C-alpha positions in Angstrom: 293.0 36.3 58.0 292.0 36.8 54.4 294.5 36.8 51.6 296.0 40.0 50.5 296.9 39.7 46.8 300.3 41.4 45.9 299.7 44.2 43.5 302.6 44.3 40.8 305.2 47.3 41.2 305.1 47.7 37.4 301.5 49.0 37.5 301.5 52.2 39.4 298.9 52.6 42.2 297.6 55.7 43.9 296.4 55.9 47.4 294.4 58.8 48.4 293.2 59.7 51.8 289.2 59.9 52.2 287.5 61.5 55.0 286.8 59.2 57.8 283.1 59.5 57.4 283.2 58.6 53.7 283.1 54.7 54.8 281.2 53.6 57.9 283.3 52.6 60.7 281.0 49.6 61.2 282.5 48.2 57.8 286.1 48.0 59.5 285.2 44.1 60.2 285.8 43.3 56.6 289.6 44.0 57.5 290.1 40.3 58.1 288.8 39.3 54.8 291.6 40.2 52.5 292.4 42.5 49.9 295.4 44.0 48.1 298.9 44.7 49.2 301.0 47.3 47.6 304.2 48.8 47.7 303.9 52.6 48.6 306.4 55.5 49.3 304.8 56.5 52.5 303.4 55.0 55.7 299.5 54.8 56.5 298.0 54.4 59.7 295.8 51.2 60.6 292.1 52.1 59.9 292.8 55.1 57.6 290.1 55.3 54.9 291.8 55.3 51.4 290.8 55.5 47.6 292.8 53.3 45.6 293.4 53.9 41.9 295.3 52.2 39.2 295.3 55.1 36.6 297.0 53.1 33.9 294.1 50.4 34.1 291.4 52.9 34.3 291.5 56.5 35.6 288.1 56.4 36.4 287.8 53.5 38.5 288.5 53.7 42.4 288.1 51.3 45.2 287.4 52.7 48.6 288.7 50.9 51.6 290.8 50.9 54.8 294.5 50.3 55.7 294.3 47.0 57.5 298.3 47.0 58.0 301.3 48.8 57.0 304.9 47.1 57.2 308.2 49.1 56.7 310.4 47.7 54.1 313.9 48.8 52.9 312.3 51.1 50.3 309.0 52.5 51.6 306.2 50.3 53.0 304.1 47.4 51.9 300.3 48.6 52.7 297.7 45.9 53.1 294.1 47.3 51.7 290.8 45.8 52.8 287.7 46.8 51.1 284.3 47.6 52.6 281.8 45.2 50.9 282.0 42.1 48.9 281.4 43.9 45.6 284.1 46.4 46.1 286.5 43.6 46.9 285.4 41.7 44.1 286.0 44.6 41.7 289.3 45.2 43.3 290.4 41.6 42.9 289.2 41.9 39.1 291.4 45.0 38.5 294.3 43.0 40.3 293.7 40.3 37.8 294.3 42.7 34.8 297.2 44.0 36.5 298.7 40.5 37.0 297.9 39.6 33.4 299.7 42.6 32.3 302.9 41.7 34.5 302.8 38.2 33.2 302.6 39.4 29.5 305.8 41.9 30.1 307.6 39.1 31.8 307.2 37.0 28.9 308.2 39.7 26.4 304.8 39.7 24.5 305.0 43.3 23.5 303.2 43.9 20.1 301.6 40.7 18.8 298.2 40.5 19.9 297.9 36.7 19.3 300.9 36.3 21.7 299.5 38.6 24.5 296.0 36.8 24.0 297.8 33.4 24.4 299.7 34.6 27.4 296.6 36.1 29.0 294.5 32.9 28.7 297.4 30.9 30.1 297.8 33.0 33.0 294.0 32.8 33.7 294.0 29.0 33.5 296.7 28.9 36.1 295.5 31.7 38.5 291.8 32.7 38.0 290.5 30.5 40.7 292.4 32.7 43.3 290.5 35.8 42.0 287.0 34.2 41.5 283.7 35.6 43.0 283.4 32.4 44.8 286.4 32.8 46.6 285.4 36.5 47.7 282.0 35.1 48.6 283.7 32.5 51.0 285.6 35.4 52.7 282.4 37.2 53.5 280.8 34.0 54.7 283.6 33.4 57.3 282.8 34.5 60.8 285.1 37.5 62.0 286.8 37.2 65.5 287.3 40.4 67.2 
């Protein structure tokens, strides 16, 4: 099973239902390759085609995917979203990396000083960038998927 990167709650995420025919059902095999996991106020059925947006990151960017799993939590649901191809998965992971860096800077109280923000961003990248690399996505797509 692939790794689902936890999306930080501090960065809003929007999940929008897509018509099932928008994404080929053949692409469901990518669910085992990982994706992102986000807290959401409602449940989604396994296999539901969704569009993922992070409006504070960029209102024009969206990632089509499928619900890989959905778990009930005390407040809402944790939704695992898998993506349909290597490029979409990589793009979503890069978006998540930006969200994680933003969260890291907020946690370290870097609000206004650009040099502090850049230093913290570089620090985060040095510690975590390998988890988001294109090679890690490529390796996931190279693994055989068992039915």
